[in-house]
KOLNURO-424945 format. One record per residue (C-alpha): residue in three letters; x, y, z. Coordinates in Angstrom, 1 decimal. Layout:
// residues N
 resn      X      Y      Z
  ALA      X      Y      Z
...
// end
This chain:
// residues 331
 resn      X      Y      Z
  MET    1.6    2.5  -24.9
  SER    2.2    5.2  -22.3
  LEU   -0.6    6.6  -20.2
  ILE    1.2    9.9  -19.9
  PRO    1.6   12.2  -22.9
  GLY    4.5   14.3  -24.1
  PRO    7.8   14.7  -22.3
  LEU    6.6   13.1  -19.1
  ALA    6.4    9.8  -20.8
  ARG   10.0   10.0  -21.8
  ARG   11.4   10.7  -18.4
  ILE   13.6    8.0  -17.2
  ARG   12.7    6.8  -13.7
  PRO   15.5    7.5  -11.1
  ALA   17.4    4.4  -10.1
  LEU   16.6    3.1   -6.6
  VAL   19.7    2.7   -4.4
  VAL   19.2   -0.3   -2.1
  ASN   22.5   -1.2   -0.5
  ALA   23.5   -3.5    2.3
  ALA   23.0   -1.0    5.0
  LEU   19.4   -0.3    3.8
  ALA   18.7   -4.0    3.6
  THR   19.9   -4.5    7.2
  SER   17.8   -1.7    8.5
  LEU   14.7   -2.9    6.7
  LEU   15.1   -6.3    8.4
  ALA   15.7   -4.7   11.8
  VAL   12.6   -2.4   11.7
  THR   10.3   -5.1   10.3
  ALA   11.4   -7.5   13.0
  ALA   10.9   -4.9   15.7
  GLY    7.3   -4.2   14.8
  ASP    5.4   -1.0   14.1
  SER    7.3    2.2   14.9
  ALA    7.2    5.8   13.8
  VAL   10.1    5.4   11.5
  ASP   11.0    5.0    7.8
  ALA   12.2    1.6    7.0
  ALA   15.6    2.6    5.9
  ASP   16.3    4.7    8.9
  ALA   17.5    4.0   12.5
  VAL   14.9    2.8   15.0
  LEU   13.4    5.5   17.2
  GLY   15.1    6.3   20.5
  ALA   13.4    4.7   23.4
  ALA   13.0    7.9   25.4
  ASP    9.8    9.1   23.6
  ARG    8.0    5.9   22.8
  PRO    6.9    2.5   24.2
  ALA    9.3   -0.5   24.3
  GLU   10.3   -2.0   21.0
  GLY    7.5   -3.9   19.4
  ALA    4.7   -2.3   21.4
  ARG    1.5   -1.5   19.5
  ASP    0.5    2.1   19.1
  SER   -3.2    2.8   19.8
  ALA   -3.2    5.0   16.7
  ASP   -2.2    2.0   14.5
  PRO   -4.9    1.9   11.8
  ALA   -6.7   -1.3   10.8
  PRO   -5.3   -3.1    7.8
  PRO   -6.5   -1.8    4.4
  THR   -9.7   -3.5    3.2
  GLY  -10.0   -2.8   -0.5
  ARG   -9.9    0.5   -2.3
  THR  -11.9    2.6    0.1
  ALA   -9.7    5.5   -0.7
  SER   -8.9    4.9   -4.3
  GLY  -11.2    7.5   -5.7
  ALA  -14.3    7.6   -7.9
  ALA  -14.5    5.9  -11.2
  PRO  -13.6    8.1  -14.2
  ASN  -17.2    8.0  -15.5
  ALA  -18.5    9.4  -12.1
  LEU  -16.4   12.6  -12.6
  ALA  -17.0   15.6  -14.8
  PRO  -16.0   14.6  -18.4
  GLY  -12.8   16.3  -19.4
  SER  -12.0   17.5  -15.9
  PRO   -8.5   17.2  -14.4
  ASP  -10.0   14.8  -11.8
  ALA  -11.3   12.6  -14.5
  ALA   -8.1   12.6  -16.4
  LEU   -6.1   11.7  -13.3
  ALA   -8.6    8.9  -12.4
  GLU   -8.4    7.5  -15.9
  SER   -4.6    7.4  -15.8
  LEU   -4.4    5.7  -12.4
  ALA   -7.2    3.1  -12.9
  PRO   -5.0    0.6  -14.8
  LEU   -2.3    0.9  -12.1
  LEU   -4.5   -0.1   -9.2
  ARG   -4.8   -3.9   -9.8
  ASP   -3.9   -4.9   -6.3
  GLU   -7.0   -4.6   -4.2
  ARG   -4.9   -4.0   -1.0
  VAL   -3.5   -0.8   -2.3
  ARG   -4.9    2.6   -1.4
  ILE   -3.7    5.9   -2.9
  SER   -4.6    9.5   -2.7
  VAL   -3.1   12.2   -4.9
  THR   -3.5   16.0   -5.0
  VAL   -1.7   18.3   -7.4
  LEU   -1.7   22.1   -8.0
  ALA   -0.3   24.0  -11.0
  GLU    1.2   27.0   -9.3
  ASP    0.8   29.4  -12.2
  THR   -2.8   28.7  -13.1
  GLY   -4.2   27.4   -9.8
  LEU   -5.6   24.3  -11.6
  THR   -5.9   21.3   -9.3
  ALA   -6.7   17.6   -9.5
  THR   -7.4   15.1   -6.8
  PHE   -7.8   11.3   -6.7
  GLY   -8.8    9.4   -3.6
  THR   -9.9   10.2   -0.1
  GLY   -9.2    8.9    3.4
  ARG   -6.3    9.3    5.9
  PHE   -2.9    7.7    5.7
  ASP    0.2    7.2    7.9
  THR    2.6   10.0    7.1
  ALA    5.8    8.0    7.8
  SER    8.6   10.5    7.4
  ILE    6.9   13.1    5.2
  VAL    5.7   14.5    8.6
  LYS    9.3   15.8    9.1
  VAL    8.4   18.7    6.9
  ASP    5.4   19.4    9.1
  ILE    7.6   19.1   12.3
  LEU   10.1   21.6   10.9
  ALA    7.3   24.0    9.9
  ALA    6.0   23.8   13.5
  LEU    9.4   24.5   14.9
  LEU    9.9   27.5   12.6
  LEU    6.5   28.9   13.7
  MET    7.5   28.4   17.3
  ALA   10.8   30.3   16.8
  GLN    8.9   33.1   14.9
  ASP    6.5   33.4   17.9
  GLU    9.4   33.7   20.2
  GLY   11.1   36.3   18.1
  ARG   14.2   34.3   17.5
  GLU   16.1   32.3   14.8
  LEU   16.7   28.6   15.1
  THR   19.6   27.7   17.3
  ALA   22.7   26.1   15.8
  ALA   21.6   22.7   17.3
  GLU   18.1   23.0   15.9
  ARG   19.4   23.9   12.5
  ALA   21.8   20.9   12.6
  GLN   18.9   18.6   13.6
  ALA   16.6   20.1   11.0
  ALA   19.2   19.5    8.2
  VAL   19.8   15.9    8.9
  MET   16.1   15.3    9.5
  ILE   15.0   16.5    6.1
  GLN   18.1   15.8    4.0
  HIS   18.8   12.3    5.4
  SER   15.5   11.5    7.1
  ASP   17.3   11.1   10.4
  ASN   14.9    9.8   13.1
  GLU   16.9   10.7   16.2
  ALA   16.8   14.3   15.0
  ALA   13.1   14.0   14.4
  ASP   12.7   12.7   18.0
  GLU   14.4   15.7   19.3
  LEU   12.5   18.2   17.3
  TRP    9.2   16.4   17.9
  ARG    9.8   16.9   21.6
  ALA   10.9   20.5   21.1
  ILE    7.6   21.5   19.4
  GLY    5.5   19.8   22.2
  GLY    4.8   16.5   20.4
  ARG    1.3   15.8   19.1
  ARG   -0.3   18.8   20.7
  GLY    2.4   21.1   19.3
  LEU    2.0   19.7   15.8
  ASP   -1.8   19.9   15.9
  ALA   -1.7   23.5   17.1
  ALA    0.8   24.4   14.3
  ASN   -1.4   22.7   11.7
  ALA   -4.4   24.7   12.7
  ARG   -2.4   27.8   11.7
  LEU   -1.0   26.2    8.5
  GLY   -4.4   25.2    7.2
  LEU   -4.2   21.5    7.7
  THR   -7.7   20.4    8.9
  GLU   -7.6   16.6    8.7
  THR   -4.2   15.8   10.1
  GLU   -3.7   14.4   13.6
  GLY   -0.3   13.9   15.2
  GLY    0.8   10.4   16.2
  THR    0.3    9.3   19.8
  GLN    2.9    8.1   22.3
  GLY    5.8    9.6   20.4
  HIS    5.0    7.8   17.2
  TRP    5.3   10.8   14.9
  GLY    5.5    8.6   11.8
  LEU    1.9    7.4   12.6
  THR    0.5   10.9   12.2
  GLN   -2.6   10.6   10.1
  THR   -3.1   12.9    7.1
  THR   -4.7   13.3    3.7
  SER   -3.2   14.3    0.3
  ALA   -5.3   17.5    0.4
  ASP   -3.8   18.4    3.8
  GLN   -0.3   17.7    2.5
  LEU   -1.0   20.1   -0.4
  ALA   -2.1   22.7    2.2
  LEU    1.2   22.2    3.9
  LEU    3.0   22.7    0.6
  ARG    1.1   25.9   -0.1
  ALA    2.2   27.1    3.3
  VAL    5.8   26.4    2.3
  TYR    5.7   27.7   -1.2
  GLY    3.0   30.5   -1.1
  ALA    3.4   34.0    0.3
  ASN    0.0   33.8    2.0
  SER    1.4   31.8    4.8
  PRO    2.0   32.1    8.6
  LEU    5.6   31.2    7.8
  THR    7.9   34.1    7.0
  ALA    9.8   34.3    3.7
  GLU   13.0   33.3    5.5
  SER   11.3   30.2    7.1
  ARG    9.8   29.2    3.8
  GLY   13.1   29.6    2.0
  TYR   14.9   27.5    4.6
  LEU   12.4   24.6    4.3
  ARG   12.7   24.7    0.5
  GLU   16.5   24.8    0.7
  LEU   16.5   21.6    2.7
  MET   13.9   19.8    0.6
  GLY   16.0   20.7   -2.5
  ALA   19.1   19.0   -1.1
  VAL   17.9   15.6    0.1
  ALA   20.4   12.7    0.0
  PRO   20.8   11.2   -3.5
  GLU   19.3    7.8   -2.5
  GLN   16.1    9.6   -1.4
  ARG   15.5   11.5   -4.6
  TRP   12.7    9.2   -5.9
  GLY    9.0    9.8   -5.7
  ILE    7.4   12.9   -7.1
  SER   10.7   13.8   -8.7
  ALA    9.7   11.3  -11.4
  ALA    7.4   13.9  -12.8
  ALA   10.1   16.6  -13.2
  ASP   12.2   17.4  -16.2
  GLY   13.8   20.2  -14.3
  GLY   14.4   20.9  -10.6
  PHE   12.5   19.4   -7.7
  GLU   12.3   19.7   -3.9
  LEU   10.8   16.8   -1.9
  LYS   10.4   14.7    1.2
  ASN    9.6   11.0    1.1
  GLY    8.3    8.6    3.7
  TRP    8.2    4.8    3.8
  LEU    7.2    2.4    6.5
  PRO    6.6   -1.4    6.7
  ARG    3.6   -2.4    8.9
  SER    4.1   -5.6   11.0
  ARG    0.4   -6.3   11.2
  THR   -0.2   -6.5    7.5
  GLU    3.4   -6.9    6.2
  LEU    2.5   -4.2    3.7
  TRP    4.2   -0.9    3.1
  ASP    3.2    2.8    3.3
  VAL    5.0    4.9    0.7
  ASN    4.5    8.6    0.4
  SER    6.1   11.6   -1.4
  ILE    5.4   15.3   -1.3
  GLY    7.0   18.4   -2.8
  ARG    7.4   20.6   -5.8
  VAL    8.5   19.7   -9.4
  THR    9.3   21.8  -12.5
  VAL    8.1   20.6  -15.9
  ASP    8.6   22.6  -19.1
  GLY    9.5   25.6  -16.9
  ARG    6.3   25.4  -14.9
  SER    6.0   24.5  -11.2
  TYR    3.6   22.0   -9.6
  LEU    3.0   21.1   -6.0
  VAL    2.3   17.3   -5.7
  ALA    1.3   15.2   -2.7
  VAL    1.0   11.4   -3.0
  VAL    0.1    9.2    0.0
  SER   -0.4    5.5   -0.2
  ASP   -0.4    2.2    1.7
  GLY   -1.0   -1.6    1.2
  HIS    2.0   -2.2   -1.1
  ALA    3.5   -5.7   -1.2
  GLY    7.0   -4.2   -1.1
  PHE    8.9   -0.9   -1.0
  GLU    9.8   -0.8   -4.6
  ASP    6.2   -1.6   -5.6
  GLY    5.1    1.4   -3.6
  VAL    7.8    3.6   -5.2
  ARG    6.7    2.6   -8.7
  LEU    3.1    3.5   -8.0
  VAL    3.9    6.8   -6.3
  GLU    6.1    7.8   -9.2
  ASP    3.5    6.9  -11.8
  ALA    0.9    8.7   -9.8
  ALA    3.0   11.9   -9.7
  GLN    3.5   11.8  -13.4
  ALA   -0.2   11.3  -14.0
  ALA   -1.1   14.1  -11.6
  VAL    1.1   16.7  -13.3
  ALA   -0.2   15.6  -16.7
  ALA   -3.8   16.1  -15.5
  VAL   -3.2   19.8  -14.9
  THR   -0.8   20.5  -17.7
  THR   -3.2   22.2  -20.0
  ASP   -4.1   25.6  -21.6
  PRO   -4.4   28.0  -18.8
  GLU   -7.5   29.4  -20.5
  ALA   -9.3   26.0  -20.5
  SER  -12.8   26.4  -19.1
  TRP  -12.5   24.2  -16.0
  SER  -15.0   24.9  -13.2
  ALA  -13.8   27.7  -10.9
  SER  -14.3   25.3   -8.0
  ARG  -11.4   23.3   -9.2
  ARG   -9.0   26.2   -9.0
  LEU   -7.2   26.9   -5.7
  GLY   -5.7   30.1   -7.1
  PRO   -2.1   30.7   -8.3
  ILE    0.7   30.6   -5.8
  ALA    1.8   34.2   -5.1
// end
């Protein structure tokens, strides 16, 4: 019996494309040790990071149980979106090593739901943040992105290219530049990765939702042109990367995913952020997680969590949820 009601339960999960090139790169990155990269991408260039296999001081300790898995359903307000989300996710969290945090916003009603706390590695979802910081920098300088910056931005978002991310990370001033941009974008619990390890930037699902609001809402330091450019790239990611929060959509979606195997634990970080359309309504969804035994295990949980999140806030707009659980509609 499905945990998700209505059309969401009938959506067919996108097929995962795992080819020989992907398998080869997974082995290469895992053998090399922790790096600020997605497992299916090329290894970071050496110019902006320690030698291959070096430990990053920002490398978090291994997960120790469900410290970020969220409160039990009976500890939440009965009938609230948070309780509905927690109830749907509880049966999926049987592996004690797995941590997950989810935040969702219904754009038209402002209704929101959250599950889990704590900070997580961004892996490549930080590439949206890097591009937002670059666009802010260009706005401050009164210019458009250069042709080279646009080319790098396109492959960084659409193909999750790490060399392009290296270049743009340096262009924004690395960790300091990202943190400064995030202060303007409304991210309060995100810290850029150290020693060039942008993929080890630490974040929360709530902060990733704040980033999405800056990308999709008019009340943003990003101009309409900058927001439109980010959305355009997120809506055109490579076919093999269209998994994740897209599992909740029955219409269009725009997203960025991140995945990273950790050599210390041999477990996987798997994240997905973006916007989905369901029954003609739009939702911003952020899912961050770690402690997965394998990549596909993480993808399955992230997709199930995204579907549960959207279901939790798919309700009568006149429902009497507490005003504190509404962030306000996206303008």
